[in-house]
Every structure is written in C-alpha cells, then in structure tokens.
C-alpha positions as CSV (number, residue, x, y, z in Angstrom):
1,M,-0.1,-0.1,0.1
2,K,0.9,3.2,-0.9
3,I,-0.6,6.6,-0.9
4,I,-0.1,10.0,-1.1
5,F,-2.1,12.8,1.3
6,N,-1.8,16.2,2.9
7,K,-1.3,16.6,6.2
8,N,-4.0,18.9,7.3
9,D,-6.5,16.6,5.7
10,M,-4.9,13.7,7.6
11,C,-4.9,16.0,11.5
12,E,-8.4,16.6,10.4
13,A,-9.3,13.1,10.2
14,V,-7.3,11.0,12.8
15,P,-9.0,13.1,16.4
16,P,-12.8,11.4,15.3
17,L,-11.2,8.0,15.1
18,Q,-9.7,8.2,18.6
19,S,-13.0,7.8,19.9
20,G,-13.2,3.5,18.6
21,V,-9.3,3.7,19.4
22,S,-9.2,0.5,22.7
23,G,-6.9,2.0,25.5
24,K,-5.8,-1.7,27.7
25,T,-6.8,-4.9,25.8
26,A,-4.9,-8.3,24.9
27,L,-5.9,-7.6,21.1
28,T,-3.4,-5.3,19.4
29,A,-5.2,-4.6,16.6
30,T,-8.2,-2.5,18.1
31,E,-5.5,0.1,19.6
32,G,-5.0,1.1,15.7
33,I,-6.5,2.6,12.6
34,L,-7.1,0.0,9.7
35,F,-6.2,2.0,6.6
36,E,-7.7,0.4,3.3
37,A,-7.0,2.9,0.2
38,Q,-8.9,3.0,-3.2
39,A,-8.5,3.6,-6.1
40,P,-8.0,6.1,-7.3
41,D,-8.4,8.8,-4.4
42,V,-9.6,7.6,-1.3
43,C,-8.5,5.9,1.8
44,R,-10.9,4.8,4.2
45,M,-9.8,4.6,7.8
46,T,-11.5,2.7,10.6
47,T,-11.0,2.3,14.6
48,F,-13.3,-0.8,16.7
49,D,-13.1,-1.5,20.3
50,L,-15.2,-3.8,19.9
51,E,-17.8,-2.5,21.7
52,K,-18.1,1.3,19.4
53,G,-16.1,2.3,16.1
54,V,-15.5,5.0,13.7
55,R,-14.8,5.2,9.7
56,L,-14.6,8.0,8.0
57,S,-12.9,8.1,4.2
58,V,-9.7,11.1,3.3
59,R,-8.9,12.4,-0.1
60,V,-5.7,10.7,-0.8
61,E,-3.7,10.0,-4.2
62,V,-3.2,6.2,-3.9
63,I,-0.1,5.0,-5.4
64,E,-0.8,1.0,-4.7
65,E,-4.0,-0.4,-3.2
66,G,-4.0,-2.4,-0.3
67,A,-4.5,-2.2,3.4
68,A,-2.8,-2.4,7.1
69,I,-3.5,-1.9,10.5
70,I,-1.2,1.1,11.7
71,S,-0.7,2.4,15.4
72,A,-3.4,5.2,16.5
73,A,-1.6,6.9,18.6
74,K,2.4,6.3,16.5
75,F,0.5,7.5,13.5
76,S,-0.7,10.9,14.8
77,Q,1.7,11.5,16.8
78,T,4.1,11.3,13.7
79,V,1.8,13.1,11.4
80,R,1.9,16.6,13.6
81,A,5.3,16.4,14.3
82,M,6.5,16.1,10.1
83,E,6.3,19.4,8.3
84,D,2.9,20.8,6.4
85,G,2.9,19.7,3.2
86,E,2.2,16.4,1.7
87,I,3.1,13.2,3.3
88,T,3.9,9.6,1.3
89,L,3.1,6.5,3.9
90,S,3.9,3.3,2.8
91,V,3.2,0.1,3.4
92,D,5.9,-3.1,2.7
93,D,4.9,-7.1,1.8
94,R,6.6,-7.4,5.9
95,N,4.2,-4.9,7.1
96,C,6.8,-2.2,7.5
97,V,5.6,1.2,7.7
98,S,7.4,4.1,6.3
99,I,6.4,7.5,6.4
100,T,8.6,10.5,4.6
101,C,8.4,13.9,4.4
102,G,10.4,16.0,2.7
103,R,14.0,14.6,4.2
104,A,12.3,13.5,7.5
105,S,11.1,10.2,7.8
106,Y,9.4,7.6,10.1
107,T,9.4,4.2,9.9
108,M,7.2,1.0,12.4
109,T,5.8,-1.9,12.1
110,A,2.0,-2.7,11.0
111,L,-0.2,-5.6,11.4
112,P,-1.8,-7.4,8.6
113,A,-5.5,-6.2,7.6
114,A,-6.7,-9.4,8.4
115,D,-6.4,-8.8,12.0
116,F,-8.5,-6.1,11.9
117,P,-12.0,-7.8,14.3
118,D,-15.0,-8.1,12.1
119,L,-17.0,-5.1,11.3
120,P,-21.2,-5.1,12.3
121,R,-23.1,-4.3,9.2
122,L,-22.7,-0.6,8.6
123,R,-26.2,-0.5,6.8
124,S,-30.1,-0.9,7.5
125,V,-33.4,-0.8,5.8
126,N,-34.6,0.5,9.2
127,G,-33.7,3.6,10.7
128,F,-34.9,7.1,10.5
129,T,-33.4,10.7,11.1
130,V,-32.9,13.5,13.5
131,P,-31.8,16.7,13.8
132,R,-28.6,16.7,15.2
133,K,-28.8,20.2,17.1
134,T,-31.9,18.2,18.7
135,L,-30.0,14.7,19.4
136,R,-26.9,16.8,20.8
137,A,-28.8,18.7,23.3
138,M,-30.9,15.6,24.7
139,I,-27.8,13.7,25.2
140,G,-26.6,16.5,27.1
141,K,-29.2,16.9,29.6
142,C,-29.0,13.4,30.6
143,M,-25.7,11.9,30.4
144,H,-24.7,12.9,34.1
145,A,-26.5,10.7,35.5
146,M,-25.6,7.5,33.8
147,G,-24.3,4.4,36.0
148,T,-20.6,3.0,35.4
149,N,-20.0,0.3,36.4
150,D,-23.8,-0.7,38.5
151,Q,-24.4,-4.9,38.7
152,R,-27.2,-4.0,36.5
153,P,-26.1,-3.3,33.1
154,F,-29.2,-1.3,31.8
155,L,-28.2,1.7,34.6
156,N,-24.7,1.8,32.4
157,G,-26.0,3.7,29.5
158,M,-28.8,5.6,28.8
159,Y,-32.3,5.0,27.5
160,M,-33.2,6.8,24.8
161,R,-37.0,6.6,23.0
162,V,-38.1,7.6,19.4
163,T,-41.2,8.1,17.9
164,D,-43.1,10.4,15.3
165,G,-42.3,13.9,16.0
166,R,-40.6,13.1,19.5
167,L,-37.3,12.2,21.4
168,D,-36.9,10.6,25.2
169,T,-34.0,9.9,26.9
170,V,-33.5,8.5,30.2
171,A,-30.2,8.2,32.3
172,C,-29.9,6.6,36.0
173,D,-27.1,6.0,38.5
174,S,-29.5,5.0,41.5
175,F,-28.7,8.2,42.7
176,R,-29.8,10.7,41.0
177,M,-31.8,10.5,37.3
178,A,-32.9,11.8,34.1
179,V,-35.7,12.1,32.3
180,C,-36.2,14.3,29.3
181,S,-38.6,14.3,26.5
182,T,-38.6,17.2,23.4
183,P,-40.9,17.6,19.9
184,A,-38.4,16.4,17.1
185,E,-38.6,16.3,13.5
186,T,-37.4,12.9,13.5
187,E,-38.1,11.5,10.4
188,N,-39.2,7.6,9.5
189,R,-36.8,5.8,6.9
190,N,-38.3,2.3,7.6
191,E,-38.4,0.2,4.2
192,S,-41.3,-2.0,5.9
193,G,-43.1,1.1,6.5
194,D,-43.5,0.4,10.2
195,A,-44.3,3.1,12.4
196,L,-41.3,5.0,13.9
197,N,-41.1,2.8,17.8
198,Y,-37.8,2.5,18.5
199,R,-35.9,2.1,22.5
200,F,-33.1,0.9,23.0
201,I,-30.0,1.4,25.8
202,L,-26.4,3.0,24.2
203,P,-23.7,2.1,26.7
204,N,-22.1,5.2,28.9
205,K,-18.5,4.8,27.2
206,S,-20.8,5.4,23.7
207,V,-22.9,8.0,24.8
208,G,-19.8,10.0,25.2
209,E,-17.9,9.3,22.2
210,L,-20.8,10.1,20.4
211,F,-21.6,13.5,22.1
212,R,-17.8,14.3,21.5
213,L,-18.8,13.7,17.8
214,L,-22.0,15.6,17.8
215,D,-19.9,18.7,19.5
216,Y,-17.3,18.2,16.7
217,R,-16.5,21.3,14.3
218,N,-15.1,21.6,11.0
219,E,-16.9,22.9,7.9
220,K,-13.7,21.9,5.8
221,S,-13.3,17.8,6.7
222,E,-16.9,18.1,6.9
223,K,-17.6,19.1,3.5
224,S,-15.1,16.6,2.5
225,L,-15.6,13.3,4.3
226,E,-19.3,13.7,3.6
227,S,-19.0,14.0,0.1
228,L,-16.5,10.7,0.3
229,E,-18.6,9.0,2.3
230,S,-22.3,9.5,-0.3
231,S,-19.7,8.3,-3.3
232,E,-19.0,5.2,-1.4
233,S,-22.1,4.4,-0.1
234,G,-24.5,5.4,-2.9
235,E,-26.5,7.2,-0.7
236,S,-27.1,11.4,-0.8
237,S,-26.0,13.4,1.7
238,E,-28.8,14.2,4.3
239,S,-31.4,16.7,3.3
240,R,-31.2,20.3,5.4
241,E,-33.4,22.2,6.3
242,Q,-32.0,26.1,6.7
243,G,-29.1,24.7,7.4
244,E,-30.0,22.6,10.2
245,P,-27.4,18.7,9.9
246,L,-29.6,16.1,10.6
247,T,-28.1,12.5,11.8
248,R,-29.2,9.7,9.8
249,I,-29.3,6.4,12.2
250,H,-29.4,2.9,10.9
251,M,-30.9,0.3,13.7
252,F,-30.2,-2.8,14.2
253,R,-31.2,-5.7,16.8
254,K,-27.7,-5.7,18.9
255,N,-26.1,-2.4,17.3
256,I,-26.7,1.2,16.1
257,V,-25.0,3.1,13.6
258,F,-24.9,7.1,13.4
259,D,-24.3,9.0,10.3
260,L,-22.4,12.4,11.3
261,D,-21.9,14.5,8.0
262,G,-19.5,11.7,6.7
263,I,-18.3,10.5,9.8
264,T,-19.9,6.7,10.9
265,F,-19.9,6.1,14.3
266,F,-21.2,2.8,15.7
267,S,-22.0,0.7,18.6
268,R,-23.3,-2.0,20.5
269,L,-26.5,-1.7,22.7
270,I,-27.5,-2.7,26.2
271,D,-29.6,-6.2,26.1
272,G,-32.5,-6.1,27.6
273,E,-35.6,-3.6,28.8
274,Y,-35.4,-0.5,30.9
275,M,-36.8,-0.1,33.9
276,D,-40.2,1.2,34.9
277,Y,-38.9,5.1,35.6
278,E,-42.0,6.8,35.9
279,R,-42.8,4.4,39.3
280,I,-39.6,5.8,40.9
281,I,-40.5,10.0,40.3
282,V,-42.7,11.4,43.3
283,R,-45.2,13.5,41.6
284,N,-47.0,14.6,44.4
285,H,-44.3,16.8,46.7
286,R,-45.5,19.1,49.6
287,I,-42.8,21.7,49.5
288,L,-42.5,23.8,46.5
289,V,-39.4,25.7,45.9
290,T,-38.6,28.4,43.0
291,V,-35.6,29.7,42.7
292,D,-33.5,31.4,40.5
293,R,-30.9,28.9,39.0
294,D,-27.9,30.8,38.5
295,V,-27.7,32.2,41.7
296,L,-28.2,28.6,43.1
297,L,-26.0,27.2,40.7
298,S,-23.3,30.1,42.0
299,A,-23.9,29.7,45.5
300,L,-23.5,25.8,45.6
301,E,-19.8,26.5,43.7
302,R,-19.0,28.4,46.5
303,A,-20.0,25.8,48.7
304,A,-18.0,23.2,46.4
305,L,-14.7,24.5,47.9
306,I,-15.5,22.8,51.1
307,T,-17.4,19.6,49.6
308,E,-15.0,19.0,47.5
309,E,-12.3,19.4,49.9
310,R,-10.1,16.0,50.3
311,V,-10.0,15.5,54.5
312,P,-7.1,12.6,55.7
313,G,-10.0,9.9,57.3
314,A,-12.8,11.8,55.8
315,V,-15.4,10.7,53.4
316,R,-16.9,14.3,51.1
317,S,-19.2,16.9,53.0
318,S,-22.3,17.2,51.9
319,V,-24.3,20.5,51.7
320,R,-27.2,21.5,53.4
321,L,-30.2,23.6,52.4
322,D,-32.7,25.4,54.9
323,I,-35.4,26.8,53.4
324,V,-36.7,28.8,56.4
325,G,-39.7,31.2,54.7
326,G,-38.4,33.4,51.8
327,M,-35.1,32.2,52.2
328,L,-32.7,29.6,51.3
329,K,-29.8,29.5,52.9
330,V,-26.4,27.2,52.1
331,S,-24.1,25.5,54.0
332,A,-21.1,22.9,54.0
333,V,-19.1,22.3,56.8
334,S,-15.8,20.3,56.3
335,G,-12.8,19.4,58.8
336,L,-11.0,22.5,57.3
337,G,-13.6,25.2,56.7
338,S,-16.9,26.1,56.1
339,S,-19.1,28.0,54.1
340,Y,-22.6,30.2,54.1
341,D,-24.7,32.0,51.4
342,E,-28.1,33.0,50.9
343,M,-30.9,34.2,48.9
344,P,-34.5,34.4,48.4
345,I,-37.0,31.9,46.9
346,R,-40.4,31.2,46.5
347,H,-42.0,28.6,49.3
348,E,-44.7,27.0,49.2
349,G,-44.9,24.3,52.1
350,D,-43.3,24.0,55.4
351,D,-39.6,25.3,56.3
352,L,-36.9,21.7,55.7
353,T,-33.7,21.6,56.5
354,I,-32.4,19.0,53.4
355,A,-28.7,17.6,52.2
356,F,-28.1,16.6,49.0
357,N,-23.7,15.4,47.5
358,N,-23.1,19.1,45.9
359,R,-21.4,17.5,43.1
360,Y,-24.4,15.2,41.9
361,L,-26.6,18.8,42.9
362,M,-24.8,20.8,40.4
363,D,-24.6,18.3,37.8
364,S,-28.6,18.7,38.1
365,L,-28.5,22.3,37.6
366,R,-26.2,22.4,34.8
367,A,-27.7,20.4,32.9
368,C,-31.2,22.3,33.7
369,R,-31.3,25.4,31.0
370,A,-33.1,28.1,32.6
371,G,-33.5,30.9,34.5
372,D,-36.3,29.6,37.6
373,V,-35.6,26.1,38.1
374,R,-38.9,24.5,40.8
375,L,-37.6,22.1,43.4
376,S,-40.6,19.9,45.0
377,M,-39.8,17.6,48.4
378,S,-41.7,16.3,50.7
379,T,-39.3,15.4,54.2
380,S,-35.4,15.2,54.5
381,L,-35.0,11.8,53.2
382,S,-37.1,11.8,50.4
383,S,-36.5,12.6,46.9
384,I,-36.5,15.9,45.5
385,N,-37.2,16.5,41.7
386,I,-35.4,19.7,39.8
387,E,-37.4,21.3,36.9
388,P,-37.1,24.1,35.1
389,V,-39.6,26.9,34.9
390,L,-41.0,27.0,31.5
391,S,-42.6,28.9,29.2
392,E,-46.1,28.3,27.9
393,E,-45.4,28.0,24.3
394,E,-42.4,25.4,26.0
395,T,-45.4,23.8,27.9
396,A,-47.7,23.5,25.0
397,A,-45.5,21.9,22.9
398,G,-44.7,19.1,24.9
399,E,-41.2,20.0,26.2
400,S,-40.4,18.4,29.5
401,E,-36.9,18.0,32.0
402,L,-37.1,16.6,35.2
403,Y,-33.7,16.1,37.4
404,F,-34.7,13.4,40.4
405,L,-32.1,13.4,43.3
406,L,-32.0,11.6,46.6
407,P,-30.8,13.4,49.6
408,V,-27.9,12.0,51.8
409,R,-28.6,11.6,56.3
410,T,-26.8,14.5,58.4
411,K,-25.9,13.6,61.9
412,E,-28.1,16.5,62.8
C-alpha cells in the first residue's frame, strides 16, 4: 500500500477516529487504525474497540492499493510532528511502515488487515433521521446521570425512545435520574413502512464519544468527508432545512449506527429492558421552592470549595439547604472550614432542612437550562425533583425536563 496525503487533511480526520481506539486490551489490532487504500483517490480509515467504532474516508493520491493496521497513537504523533505539506505513507509486504515528508522519514511496524476484528453491518433498511442539534442537546441533559459500574447493566447507559415527532432520553445511576422529552423533527426511514417506535439503551462510553462527535466542528473536514462517504455508500447526503444538519441513524437488533456528515459512528446496544422509571418519580410533593438557577448554582460552586476538599480519614461533606420562609440558606462544613450563603426564593409549604451530594446537585442544575428552577420535595429523607420553569409555548409544545435526586443523611 502506498498513498500520498495532505498533512492538514489527515490531522483533521484522526481525532474522530480516536473514539473507536481501545486503550488497554489483549487484542493489539483494536489499538490501531485500519487503512484501506482504494484507487483512485480514497483512503478509508476505521477504528473499532469491540464495543464502538468510527469509520471515515479521506481524499488521497493512491499509488498502490492495499490495507494495513497502524498504531493510532504512533501514527497521530508522527503526522503531527511532520512539516506541513504532502506526506507519503507506504506499507511493504513485511508490514513495515514508512512515513516520509521532505527529508524527514519515520518507520514503524504494522499489522496485517486480516487481524482487524469483524465489523457489524453499517447499513440498514430500518432507521430514522433526527436534527443533530436536538440529539446533542438531549444527550447533554441526561449523560451526567448515567451509571458506570452498576451490577444492573441497563443502568450503565442511556435509554432512548424515538417516535414520530418526539425524542425521550433517560439516565439513572441509583442516586440520581434525568428524564427529558422534546418534540423532534424525526423522519421515518423504515423501508417496511412500520411506524417509528424505537427503544434502545446506548452504553455510557458510547454516549460520551457520540456526544463529542456531535460537537465536532470542522467545516472543511465535514464537506470533504461527507462527499466521499456519500459517493462510497451510494446514498445522497441528508437534506437540510435552513442549514440544520441531520443525523441518519441505522437500527439493528444488537447495534446502532450514526451517520454524522461523513463520519460513521457505530456501537453495540445494551441488551434488556429498561426499568419503569415513571413509578420511581414522586409527583405530589408538599413543598415547592422556585429559585433563580444561576444564583443557586453560584452558591453551590462556592460551597464546593468545602465539599470537594479532601480531608484525610474523612469522606466528602455534603451541602445543606435550609428552607426558611422566603429564604434558602446554603451551607457546608468540613474539618478544614465552612461556607454559608443565602438567597430569596418563592416558597410554598413547610420549612425544611435537607442535604445532598453537592456534585450531584450541581450536575443536575447545570443540565437544567432555564432562568428559574422549581425544587419539589416532602421530607429530608425523600427524593427531590428539579424542573425548569418553562414558558407557556414550551409547555404547550410538550417539552419536559425532570432531574430526580436522593438526599443524604446528616448527623443533626
């Protein structure tokens, strides 16, 4: 295999591929990039860590067709260290890689393309499209509440439900939960004509990488990669209204594929049913507090100087909320200091003292994009609901956000 490529084009293509590179694994091939040179001018690049992967194409000059697996870390470091301009990459029959640019050259060892793990199917007759901005926003609102190493596999990811005109996302880690729903311009792509109704659980690592790729912005890379991928697959690029990019999603029983303007991201799905989360949420709380989100978040960030402080032999302290009349008092105490703040609120119901893990509470408030938030609770040991105060238009459209959080016990 021998190709000639532009350094800037390759430097723009490599970062998305890192989403599919495995860190620590016994299978060396998953630490590399599969290069497939196809005449006359396409190099397809793929990474896959057995759970998630990325595929894209770069325009190059193909001198000799072929395929090989090259270490992602070494290749990225080498290309970035080269001078700007054209770089030549060649792989001989002994899998010896040579990268040259001007008078500079670098050699390394490749693996045969046959060692790369088998990929899942990347095209399906079933699926849908959704605006990229909507998908990214909904993931961002819930991803902080995903579990990581829970014994119940379905909690180690994000539950998504897609129907005609609506997108729902849910995440829970046993201590907190985020439930969001929004109207979305979904388009049914089921060839069979079945109604749009998909429910699936995307693993937490895949959610994080998908969120990063959805935020990936490089107009030059997007345009070139999109045209190449479209010509390869035989599909035209997704239509866009008023410049709004659409994400094409291909559905399978055990995996899912996202087409992101020339970048194809694919992932396995978590098998099993998600819990009946609506049964967990308490809707009839007796105490309601409405407060300015930014003011409360600022007070919690100041309290974090105390709660996040590591004291030898002690656990992190919690943040305490004292609801007294029309005031909310925020305090935190640890072995090395204390903090206190207060702010005006609109309060219905009894006075209450309740404590939380400060980091969990801040994460929920950061996800809740609104000027004012409503805190609903009943006792110091029962859950709290955090919801944005939405406008009449947003409520009528069917938008909803709810962040559920369990309190912590205090000594007092």
